[in-house]
N, C-alpha and C positions, 0 to 999 in steps of 0.2 A: 240737550246734553243730559239733563236731569233724568229723563226716562231711560236713557241708555245705561246709566249707573244702576238703576233699580233692576234692570234685567241681568246684570252681571253679579249682583250680590249673592253670596253663598246662602243656600237654604240650610236651616238648622233643623235636623230631624231629632225627635225625642228618642232617648235610649229605649230600646224595646224591653218590654216586661217579660220575665222568664215564665215559661210554662213547661209542664212535663206531660208527655202523652204515652199511652200504651199503643203498641201495634199488635192487636190481637190476630192470631193466625192459627190455622190448622191445615192438615192435609185431608182431602176428601178420600172416599173409598178407592178412587183411581190413582191416588198419590199426588194429585194436583194441589198446589198451594192455594188456600183461600184466605181472604182478609175480611174481618168483621168491621163494618162501619156503622156509625150511629148518626141520627139526625141531631143537628144543633137545636137548642130550645127555641131561640127567637126566630132565626131565618130558615130553619128546616133544611140546611145544606147537609150533605154527607160529610162527616168528619171522623177523626179518631177520638176516642175518649181521652180527655186531657183536662188539666186544671193548673191552678197556681201552686207554688211551693207550700208544703205543710210543715209546721213546726215538728221537730224531732223525726222527720222522715227524709230518707234520701230521695233523689229525683226519681229513681226507679220505683221505690216504695210508694211515692205520691202517685205515680202513673198507675200502679197496680190498684191503689185505692180508688182512683177515678174510674178505672175499668169496672170495678165492682159497683160503684154508685151510679154511673151513667149507663153502663151496658149490661149489668147483671152477670158478669163473668168472673171466673177464677182461673188461675193457671200458673204455669212455670215462667217466672220472669227471668229475662236475660240481663245480667248486670251491665253488659257492654251496649252502649247506645247504638241504634241502627243509623242514626244521623240527626241532623238538625234542619228545621225549616222555619221560615218567617212568614207571617201573615198578619193582616189587619183584623183584629177581633171586631166583627161587625155587631153593632147593637142598633135595634130599631129606632130608638129615640135619642141616641147620643153619638158623639164622635167616635170613630174607630180607635182602638188601642193597638199600637204596633207591638207584636209579640214574637219572641224567639222560642221555639219549641224543641226540646230535646226528646227524642223518641226512643222508647225501650220496647223491644219485642216481648210479647207475652203469648206463649203457647197455651191456647185455651184447653182446659181439662174439664171445665164444668160450666154449664149454662143454667143459670138460676131461673126459676119460674116467677119469682118476685124479687124486686130490688128497689132501692130508694127512688130512682127517677123513671121507673117503668111507665108511668102515665104521661111523661113529658117527652119521651123520645121513642124512635123506632130503631131497631137493630136489624142488620141484614148481612148475610155472608155474600161476598163478591169474589169472582175470579180476580187475579191480579190485574189483568187488562181492564176489566169492568170497574174495578176500584180506582184505577188510574183515571178513567174517564168520569167517574162519579164525583171525585173531589174537585174543588175549584182552584186550590192554591198550586201554582206552578212548581214550587220547590217540593211540595208534598207529592205531587204527581211524579216527579223525578225520583224521589226517595223510594216510593212504592214500586216504581218500574225497575229500579236497580237493586233492590234489596232481596235477599233470600236467607232462610234460616242457616244455610250452610256457611254464609259469610260471617256469622257471629260466633 
């Protein structure tokens, strides 16, 4: 009877930590939407530029700052979020951190030759369908597949 009770106990999940991400985009010469992804530092997965809240910055402003630091880009930020996704922040030597990410579209107007994390990451433009396949997080896949600049 004791083992049956253990199986029915409710699991307690930690409150997810907040993060803010930029959704860098542009239209190519043929008018097709493209999305810029970067590699994560530790696991080298394709991700959006994102980070923790920053003092005195709104969520969108923090996302814009992360886009500069991590991807070396500048652009026009959309104040309205494209959506939210959840993921476990994977770290090579530690437990994952559950995160809730609010995503802000950023139309890229400038790609810098040099930026703070240039030597730690790779950046690459993807078609929407290729970006959906490149990222690992199911909720981010859905967000990318269903978002368009015209919706914001």
